[in-house]
Gaussian input, Z-matrix of N, CA and C with variables (Angstrom, degrees):
# hf/3-21g

backbone

0 1
 N
 C     1     B1
 C     2     B2     1     A1
 N     3     B3     2     A2     1     D1
 C     4     B4     3     A3     2     D2
 C     5     B5     4     A4     3     D3
 N     6     B6     5     A5     4     D4
 C     7     B7     6     A6     5     D5
 C     8     B8     7     A7     6     D6
 N     9     B9     8     A8     7     D7
 C    10    B10     9     A9     8     D8
 C    11    B11    10    A10     9     D9
 N    12    B12    11    A11    10    D10
 C    13    B13    12    A12    11    D11
 C    14    B14    13    A13    12    D12
 N    15    B15    14    A14    13    D13
 C    16    B16    15    A15    14    D14
 C    17    B17    16    A16    15    D15
 N    18    B18    17    A17    16    D16
 C    19    B19    18    A18    17    D17
 C    20    B20    19    A19    18    D18
 N    21    B21    20    A20    19    D19
 C    22    B22    21    A21    20    D20
 C    23    B23    22    A22    21    D21
 N    24    B24    23    A23    22    D22
 C    25    B25    24    A24    23    D23
 C    26    B26    25    A25    24    D24
 N    27    B27    26    A26    25    D25
 C    28    B28    27    A27    26    D26
 C    29    B29    28    A28    27    D27
 N    30    B30    29    A29    28    D28
 C    31    B31    30    A30    29    D29
 C    32    B32    31    A31    30    D30
 N    33    B33    32    A32    31    D31
 C    34    B34    33    A33    32    D32
 C    35    B35    34    A34    33    D33
 N    36    B36    35    A35    34    D34
 C    37    B37    36    A36    35    D35
 C    38    B38    37    A37    36    D36
 N    39    B39    38    A38    37    D37
 C    40    B40    39    A39    38    D38
 C    41    B41    40    A40    39    D39
 N    42    B42    41    A41    40    D40
 C    43    B43    42    A42    41    D41
 C    44    B44    43    A43    42    D42
 N    45    B45    44    A44    43    D43
 C    46    B46    45    A45    44    D44
 C    47    B47    46    A46    45    D45
 N    48    B48    47    A47    46    D46
 C    49    B49    48    A48    47    D47
 C    50    B50    49    A49    48    D48
 N    51    B51    50    A50    49    D49
 C    52    B52    51    A51    50    D50
 C    53    B53    52    A52    51    D51
 N    54    B54    53    A53    52    D52
 C    55    B55    54    A54    53    D53
 C    56    B56    55    A55    54    D54
 N    57    B57    56    A56    55    D55
 C    58    B58    57    A57    56    D56
 C    59    B59    58    A58    57    D57
 N    60    B60    59    A59    58    D58
 C    61    B61    60    A60    59    D59
 C    62    B62    61    A61    60    D60
 N    63    B63    62    A62    61    D61
 C    64    B64    63    A63    62    D62
 C    65    B65    64    A64    63    D63
 N    66    B66    65    A65    64    D64
 C    67    B67    66    A66    65    D65
 C    68    B68    67    A67    66    D66
 N    69    B69    68    A68    67    D67
 C    70    B70    69    A69    68    D68
 C    71    B71    70    A70    69    D69
 N    72    B72    71    A71    70    D70
 C    73    B73    72    A72    71    D71
 C    74    B74    73    A73    72    D72
 N    75    B75    74    A74    73    D73
 C    76    B76    75    A75    74    D74
 C    77    B77    76    A76    75    D75
 N    78    B78    77    A77    76    D76
 C    79    B79    78    A78    77    D77
 C    80    B80    79    A79    78    D78
 N    81    B81    80    A80    79    D79
 C    82    B82    81    A81    80    D80
 C    83    B83    82    A82    81    D81
 N    84    B84    83    A83    82    D82
 C    85    B85    84    A84    83    D83
 C    86    B86    85    A85    84    D84
 N    87    B87    86    A86    85    D85
 C    88    B88    87    A87    86    D86
 C    89    B89    88    A88    87    D87
 N    90    B90    89    A89    88    D88
 C    91    B91    90    A90    89    D89
 C    92    B92    91    A91    90    D90
 N    93    B93    92    A92    91    D91
 C    94    B94    93    A93    92    D92
 C    95    B95    94    A94    93    D93
 N    96    B96    95    A95    94    D94
 C    97    B97    96    A96    95    D95
 C    98    B98    97    A97    96    D96
 N    99    B99    98    A98    97    D97
 C   100   B100    99    A99    98    D98
 C   101   B101   100   A100    99    D99
 N   102   B102   101   A101   100   D100
 C   103   B103   102   A102   101   D101
 C   104   B104   103   A103   102   D102
 N   105   B105   104   A104   103   D103
 C   106   B106   105   A105   104   D104
 C   107   B107   106   A106   105   D105
 N   108   B108   107   A107   106   D106
 C   109   B109   108   A108   107   D107
 C   110   B110   109   A109   108   D108
 N   111   B111   110   A110   109   D109
 C   112   B112   111   A111   110   D110
 C   113   B113   112   A112   111   D111
 N   114   B114   113   A113   112   D112
 C   115   B115   114   A114   113   D113
 C   116   B116   115   A115   114   D114
 N   117   B117   116   A116   115   D115
 C   118   B118   117   A117   116   D116
 C   119   B119   118   A118   117   D117
 N   120   B120   119   A119   118   D118
 C   121   B121   120   A120   119   D119
 C   122   B122   121   A121   120   D120
 N   123   B123   122   A122   121   D121
 C   124   B124   123   A123   122   D122
 C   125   B125   124   A124   123   D123
 N   126   B126   125   A125   124   D124
 C   127   B127   126   A126   125   D125
 C   128   B128   127   A127   126   D126
 N   129   B129   128   A128   127   D127
 C   130   B130   129   A129   128   D128
 C   131   B131   130   A130   129   D129
 N   132   B132   131   A131   130   D130
 C   133   B133   132   A132   131   D131
 C   134   B134   133   A133   132   D132
 N   135   B135   134   A134   133   D133
 C   136   B136   135   A135   134   D134
 C   137   B137   136   A136   135   D135
 N   138   B138   137   A137   136   D136
 C   139   B139   138   A138   137   D137
 C   140   B140   139   A139   138   D138
 N   141   B141   140   A140   139   D139
 C   142   B142   141   A141   140   D140
 C   143   B143   142   A142   141   D141
 N   144   B144   143   A143   142   D142
 C   145   B145   144   A144   143   D143
 C   146   B146   145   A145   144   D144
 N   147   B147   146   A146   145   D145
 C   148   B148   147   A147   146   D146
 C   149   B149   148   A148   147   D147
 N   150   B150   149   A149   148   D148
 C   151   B151   150   A150   149   D149
 C   152   B152   151   A151   150   D150
 N   153   B153   152   A152   151   D151
 C   154   B154   153   A153   152   D152
 C   155   B155   154   A154   153   D153
 N   156   B156   155   A155   154   D154
 C   157   B157   156   A156   155   D155
 C   158   B158   157   A157   156   D156
 N   159   B159   158   A158   157   D157
 C   160   B160   159   A159   158   D158
 C   161   B161   160   A160   159   D159
 N   162   B162   161   A161   160   D160
 C   163   B163   162   A162   161   D161
 C   164   B164   163   A163   162   D162
 N   165   B165   164   A164   163   D163
 C   166   B166   165   A165   164   D164
 C   167   B167   166   A166   165   D165
 N   168   B168   167   A167   166   D166
 C   169   B169   168   A168   167   D167
 C   170   B170   169   A169   168   D168
 N   171   B171   170   A170   169   D169
 C   172   B172   171   A171   170   D170
 C   173   B173   172   A172   171   D171
 N   174   B174   173   A173   172   D172
 C   175   B175   174   A174   173   D173
 C   176   B176   175   A175   174   D174
 N   177   B177   176   A176   175   D175
 C   178   B178   177   A177   176   D176
 C   179   B179   178   A178   177   D177
 N   180   B180   179   A179   178   D178
 C   181   B181   180   A180   179   D179
 C   182   B182   181   A181   180   D180
 N   183   B183   182   A182   181   D181
 C   184   B184   183   A183   182   D182
 C   185   B185   184   A184   183   D183
 N   186   B186   185   A185   184   D184
 C   187   B187   186   A186   185   D185
 C   188   B188   187   A187   186   D186
 N   189   B189   188   A188   187   D187
 C   190   B190   189   A189   188   D188
 C   191   B191   190   A190   189   D189
 N   192   B192   191   A191   190   D190
 C   193   B193   192   A192   191   D191
 C   194   B194   193   A193   192   D192

   B1=1.4430
   B2=1.4280
   B3=1.2251
   B4=1.4322
   B5=1.5327
   B6=1.2778
   B7=1.4625
   B8=1.6017
   B9=1.3695
   B10=1.3923
   B11=1.4613
   B12=1.2364
   B13=1.4938
   B14=1.4534
   B15=1.2761
   B16=1.4455
   B17=1.6415
   B18=1.4024
   B19=1.2598
   B20=1.5688
   B21=1.2671
   B22=1.4244
   B23=1.6455
   B24=1.2861
   B25=1.4966
   B26=1.5097
   B27=1.3884
   B28=1.4013
   B29=1.5897
   B30=1.3377
   B31=1.5133
   B32=1.4670
   B33=1.3375
   B34=1.4132
   B35=1.6135
   B36=1.2592
   B37=1.4981
   B38=1.5222
   B39=1.3918
   B40=1.5260
   B41=1.5053
   B42=1.3070
   B43=1.4066
   B44=1.5314
   B45=1.4043
   B46=1.4383
   B47=1.4454
   B48=1.3429
   B49=1.4889
   B50=1.5557
   B51=1.3356
   B52=1.4553
   B53=1.5611
   B54=1.3975
   B55=1.3482
   B56=1.5099
   B57=1.2916
   B58=1.3834
   B59=1.4936
   B60=1.3639
   B61=1.5059
   B62=1.3853
   B63=1.2420
   B64=1.4485
   B65=1.5591
   B66=1.4463
   B67=1.4158
   B68=1.5445
   B69=1.3122
   B70=1.5149
   B71=1.5549
   B72=1.2792
   B73=1.5065
   B74=1.5483
   B75=1.2456
   B76=1.4445
   B77=1.5117
   B78=1.4762
   B79=1.2812
   B80=1.5240
   B81=1.3047
   B82=1.4528
   B83=1.4901
   B84=1.3544
   B85=1.5199
   B86=1.5644
   B87=1.3617
   B88=1.4374
   B89=1.4120
   B90=1.3672
   B91=1.5083
   B92=1.5214
   B93=1.2761
   B94=1.4738
   B95=1.5496
   B96=1.3774
   B97=1.4561
   B98=1.4177
   B99=1.3537
   B100=1.4226
   B101=1.4979
   B102=1.2740
   B103=1.4947
   B104=1.5468
   B105=1.4392
   B106=1.4504
   B107=1.5416
   B108=1.3262
   B109=1.5884
   B110=1.4901
   B111=1.2936
   B112=1.4337
   B113=1.6650
   B114=1.2711
   B115=1.5633
   B116=1.5224
   B117=1.3068
   B118=1.5754
   B119=1.5041
   B120=1.4441
   B121=1.4116
   B122=1.5257
   B123=1.2829
   B124=1.4091
   B125=1.5423
   B126=1.2953
   B127=1.4690
   B128=1.4157
   B129=1.3810
   B130=1.3212
   B131=1.4869
   B132=1.3794
   B133=1.4306
   B134=1.4897
   B135=1.3758
   B136=1.4332
   B137=1.4583
   B138=1.3962
   B139=1.3782
   B140=1.5541
   B141=1.1990
   B142=1.5018
   B143=1.5386
   B144=1.2977
   B145=1.4451
   B146=1.5519
   B147=1.2748
   B148=1.5440
   B149=1.5020
   B150=1.3514
   B151=1.4518
   B152=1.5351
   B153=1.2646
   B154=1.4144
   B155=1.6057
   B156=1.3776
   B157=1.3952
   B158=1.5678
   B159=1.3568
   B160=1.4569
   B161=1.4525
   B162=1.3760
   B163=1.3860
   B164=1.5381
   B165=1.3346
   B166=1.3832
   B167=1.5529
   B168=1.4114
   B169=1.4642
   B170=1.5285
   B171=1.3942
   B172=1.4881
   B173=1.4389
   B174=1.3275
   B175=1.4414
   B176=1.5975
   B177=1.2740
   B178=1.4850
   B179=1.5752
   B180=1.2911
   B181=1.5052
   B182=1.5465
   B183=1.3436
   B184=1.5438
   B185=1.5218
   B186=1.3422
   B187=1.5289
   B188=1.5515
   B189=1.3339
   B190=1.5458
   B191=1.5468
   B192=1.3654
   B193=1.5344
   B194=1.4910
   A1=111.83
   A2=124.97
   A3=125.01
   A4=114.51
   A5=117.54
   A6=123.83
   A7=105.66
   A8=120.43
   A9=122.54
   A10=112.43
   A11=121.50
   A12=124.16
   A13=109.93
   A14=119.63
   A15=125.07
   A16=107.00
   A17=118.71
   A18=125.46
   A19=107.21
   A20=119.36
   A21=122.66
   A22=113.95
   A23=112.99
   A24=115.72
   A25=109.33
   A26=119.24
   A27=121.53
   A28=110.82
   A29=113.19
   A30=116.19
   A31=110.21
   A32=121.21
   A33=124.54
   A34=115.44
   A35=115.75
   A36=121.57
   A37=115.17
   A38=114.62
   A39=115.65
   A40=111.08
   A41=119.75
   A42=124.69
   A43=107.78
   A44=118.42
   A45=120.81
   A46=107.06
   A47=118.02
   A48=125.21
   A49=104.92
   A50=114.28
   A51=121.90
   A52=109.27
   A53=120.59
   A54=123.49
   A55=111.31
   A56=119.60
   A57=122.12
   A58=125.09
   A59=114.11
   A60=118.87
   A61=112.85
   A62=123.42
   A63=125.84
   A64=108.05
   A65=117.33
   A66=121.82
   A67=110.42
   A68=110.32
   A69=117.42
   A70=106.57
   A71=113.17
   A72=119.74
   A73=109.65
   A74=120.53
   A75=123.96
   A76=109.74
   A77=116.03
   A78=123.45
   A79=118.53
   A80=123.88
   A81=122.88
   A82=111.86
   A83=119.12
   A84=121.49
   A85=112.36
   A86=115.99
   A87=115.32
   A88=120.01
   A89=116.59
   A90=114.05
   A91=109.04
   A92=122.67
   A93=128.54
   A94=111.76
   A95=113.32
   A96=117.67
   A97=113.00
   A98=119.16
   A99=124.14
   A100=114.87
   A101=118.60
   A102=121.34
   A103=110.42
   A104=115.82
   A105=117.14
   A106=107.33
   A107=107.96
   A108=106.81
   A109=113.85
   A110=118.47
   A111=129.32
   A112=108.93
   A113=109.65
   A114=116.85
   A115=104.65
   A116=115.10
   A117=113.68
   A118=108.36
   A119=120.68
   A120=118.69
   A121=110.82
   A122=119.05
   A123=123.27
   A124=110.67
   A125=116.61
   A126=120.43
   A127=109.91
   A128=121.89
   A129=125.44
   A130=115.80
   A131=117.83
   A132=127.14
   A133=112.95
   A134=114.22
   A135=119.81
   A136=114.97
   A137=115.55
   A138=117.49
   A139=112.49
   A140=114.46
   A141=120.29
   A142=110.94
   A143=121.75
   A144=122.41
   A145=110.62
   A146=112.70
   A147=123.92
   A148=106.57
   A149=119.06
   A150=117.75
   A151=115.49
   A152=118.15
   A153=125.78
   A154=111.30
   A155=112.07
   A156=122.01
   A157=109.64
   A158=117.48
   A159=122.91
   A160=117.73
   A161=117.37
   A162=117.50
   A163=116.15
   A164=119.12
   A165=125.66
   A166=111.71
   A167=112.82
   A168=120.04
   A169=108.82
   A170=117.00
   A171=119.24
   A172=114.08
   A173=116.60
   A174=121.39
   A175=114.87
   A176=109.67
   A177=115.43
   A178=104.38
   A179=121.84
   A180=123.31
   A181=105.39
   A182=116.79
   A183=118.15
   A184=108.24
   A185=117.13
   A186=124.51
   A187=111.04
   A188=113.41
   A189=119.69
   A190=112.21
   A191=116.39
   A192=111.46
   A193=102.84
   D1=122.80
   D2=-177.90
   D3=-70.24
   D4=162.25
   D5=-173.90
   D6=-73.80
   D7=147.46
   D8=175.60
   D9=-94.73
   D10=133.86
   D11=-178.31
   D12=-73.59
   D13=136.65
   D14=177.96
   D15=-88.66
   D16=133.92
   D17=179.12
   D18=-69.15
   D19=112.67
   D20=-173.04
   D21=-64.47
   D22=-33.69
   D23=178.34
   D24=-69.63
   D25=-40.83
   D26=-177.10
   D27=-72.14
   D28=-32.56
   D29=-179.29
   D30=-63.80
   D31=-32.56
   D32=177.15
   D33=-77.38
   D34=-18.08
   D35=-175.15
   D36=-107.08
   D37=-19.53
   D38=-174.71
   D39=-126.57
   D40=147.42
   D41=173.03
   D42=-127.80
   D43=146.15
   D44=177.58
   D45=-106.39
   D46=127.75
   D47=-174.36
   D48=-80.47
   D49=171.90
   D50=-178.37
   D51=-64.68
   D52=-32.64
   D53=-178.75
   D54=-81.94
   D55=-1.56
   D56=-176.81
   D57=95.82
   D58=-3.96
   D59=177.91
   D60=-76.41
   D61=156.49
   D62=-178.60
   D63=-107.26
   D64=115.72
   D65=177.16
   D66=-84.52
   D67=156.04
   D68=-179.70
   D69=-147.28
   D70=168.07
   D71=171.64
   D72=-105.64
   D73=161.37
   D74=173.17
   D75=-79.80
   D76=149.19
   D77=169.74
   D78=-77.10
   D79=167.11
   D80=167.11
   D81=87.10
   D82=18.85
   D83=-178.75
   D84=-109.82
   D85=15.03
   D86=-177.63
   D87=-100.80
   D88=-41.56
   D89=177.22
   D90=-148.46
   D91=177.01
   D92=-171.62
   D93=53.79
   D94=50.22
   D95=-174.92
   D96=-86.87
   D97=-19.64
   D98=-176.29
   D99=-61.87
   D100=-31.02
   D101=-175.62
   D102=-88.88
   D103=-11.59
   D104=-179.96
   D105=-90.91
   D106=138.22
   D107=-176.91
   D108=-81.98
   D109=165.48
   D110=-166.12
   D111=-56.93
   D112=-41.95
   D113=-177.77
   D114=-61.84
   D115=-50.01
   D116=-174.33
   D117=-63.05
   D118=-38.16
   D119=-176.11
   D120=-71.82
   D121=-30.42
   D122=177.19
   D123=-65.78
   D124=-38.99
   D125=179.61
   D126=-72.01
   D127=-34.71
   D128=179.18
   D129=-64.06
   D130=-29.23
   D131=178.70
   D132=-60.02
   D133=-36.62
   D134=-179.72
   D135=-70.49
   D136=142.48
   D137=178.63
   D138=-78.19
   D139=176.06
   D140=-177.88
   D141=-148.42
   D142=168.61
   D143=174.26
   D144=-106.35
   D145=151.26
   D146=174.77
   D147=-61.72
   D148=139.81
   D149=172.34
   D150=-60.38
   D151=156.17
   D152=-174.00
   D153=-59.74
   D154=-31.93
   D155=-174.19
   D156=-76.18
   D157=-21.05
   D158=176.22
   D159=-101.41
   D160=-10.99
   D161=-170.92
   D162=-69.97
   D163=-25.15
   D164=172.38
   D165=-60.97
   D166=-45.26
   D167=-176.09
   D168=-67.69
   D169=-43.62
   D170=178.08
   D171=-59.20
   D172=-40.37
   D173=-179.19
   D174=-65.00
   D175=-28.30
   D176=-179.74
   D177=-80.67
   D178=-26.80
   D179=-177.44
   D180=-79.21
   D181=-31.80
   D182=-177.33
   D183=-123.27
   D184=71.92
   D185=-169.39
   D186=-58.46
   D187=-40.46
   D188=-163.83
   D189=-100.72
   D190=12.97
   D191=-178.44
   D192=-100.96

């Protein structure tokens, strides 16, 4: 069976934890930050997990992580 190619964009954005969950970061933290209030920016800093509905898709994109 041939090797499966990793999606390079997904490999930079997602990590798979030891328990198998897929971690991600929040969007909207790169620019135009002055109009976003501090509470919103503080919450965007924290990581989050991919929804269960999308986990299978993400694991296919990043097969060797």
